[in-house]
N, C-alpha and C positions, 0 to 999 in steps of 0.2 A: 503492840506492831514491831514487826523485824525490819530494820534497817540496814541497809550497808553503806557506807560512802567511800567515795573518791576524795582526793585530797583537794582540790579547788573548793569545793562547799565548805568544808573544816576551817580550812587555812584564811579564804575570806572574810569569812564570819566571823572570827578570831582577831582578824586584824582589825576590825571596827568594833570590836568590842561586844559582839550579838551571837558568840558560840551559845551561848544558854537559850538562844530560840530552839536550838536542834535539841535539847532534853528537853525542854518544854512540851514541844511537839511530839517527839518521839520517845522518851524516856531515855532509851541506850539507843547507841551508833556504834556499828560494828565495822572495823577497818582491816585490810590486811595490810600484812608486814610491808609492801612495798609502799603503803602509803603512808605510814610511820616514816619509812625511809623521806619519802618528801616533803612530810612536814617539818624536817633537819629541826629536831628537839634539841639538838646538843647548842644550839645557836642561841642569839638575843633578838631573832627579827621580830617586828612587831607582829603581836598575837601569839609567840610561841610560851609565853608564861600562862596564856588562857588555857592551849591546847592540853601542856603539862598538868594545869588544874582537873580538867576535863577528865581526863587519863586517872589522875591519881584520887579521883570523887567515884569511878568508876564508872560511868555513864557513856565514856569513851573509851571502849576496850578494842585490843586487838586481838584477829583471830586466825591463824591459820588456814593455808588454800590448801585442800587434800590433793586434787588433780591438776599438778602442773602442766600435763598434756593441754590443757583447755587453755591456761594463760598461754602458754608458750604459740595456740593457734591465735588469742585475740591480740598477740604482740604484733602479730603481721599488719595489723590495720591501728593500734590503739600503743600509748605509752604502757610501761610497767605497772603504775598504779589504777589506770582505768582497766586494764587486761586482768588483773586480782582482783579488782573491785566486784566487775562482772561473774566473775568466776566464782566468788565468795558467795555473792549475792544468787547466784542458780545452787552453791554447795548447800547455801541455809533455806533456800527457798522463800527467801526477804520479800516483805510486803511491798518495799520503795527500794530502789538504791538514790542516793543523792551523787547527781552528776550533771555538770554544766556545759562541757563541751559536746560541740554539734557531733561528732564522729561517734563517740563512746554512748552518747544518746541513742543514737539511730541504732549501733552492735547491741545494746542492751534492751531495745524495742523488739529487735529483729528475734533476740531468742525468749521473747516472751517476759521480760522483764519492766517494770512501771517506773521510770525515773522520773526524778523532781529536781528541780535547779534551786539555787538561791533566791528566782524570783519566785518560785512556786509555795517557797517557806516564809518569804516575806509576805505574800499574798495572804497565807493560814494564819500570819501573826498578827495584821493589821485584823483581819476577819475576826479572830480570837480576842482581840483587845488586847493580845499583846505589845503590840508597839501604836503608836500615834501615827506615825507617816512613813509611808513606801521612800516617798523621793527622797527623804532625809539621809534614808540609808544607802538608797541608790548612789545619792551623788557622793556620799562620805568612801562607798566600796569604790565607785570609781576614782575618786581622786587619791585614796588613801593604800588600796588595794591594787588600781590598776586594773578592777573588773570592766571588760568590755559590754556593752549593750548600744546597740542602734538608738536614735534620736526616737525614729519610729514606733519602735518595738516599746521605750520605755514609755511614751505619750500612750500606745495601745493599754499598756499596764494602768499606769494612773487614772486613765479615762474610765476605765473598766471598774476602777475601785473608787471611785470617785474623790481624787485627789487631781 
């Protein structure tokens, strides 16, 4: 399965020590240069070491975006990481694009891409038996990574998966 990611799924899962969920589910995850820049790998922020390890192991890898005109068009509505991720997903004809932001997901869908966010990754991990509790990881994402999820959405997801 060919998967391209925006910054937030990689960064947030790395912060809470769950970045390997992406490797387990997708094998390889490809990111554009803008995402690498936004991950700020030259710092010692929480999760940075996990991201550097994924890159050195080769399952998280950078690939260049060939058509910068598409990136510029998307940048009218989105930040640079989102714009490059969508352009790269189109270029590679990716099966999925990892993206949490509502505007980015909307644009991705409008150009025929299939977005999945952290919530989808966690649900899949629970269904596959890779994690025992979505609630615990969501609580850590909120407290440690500043991940925003409405109470209503959180309850709906937890209810759907029986937690």
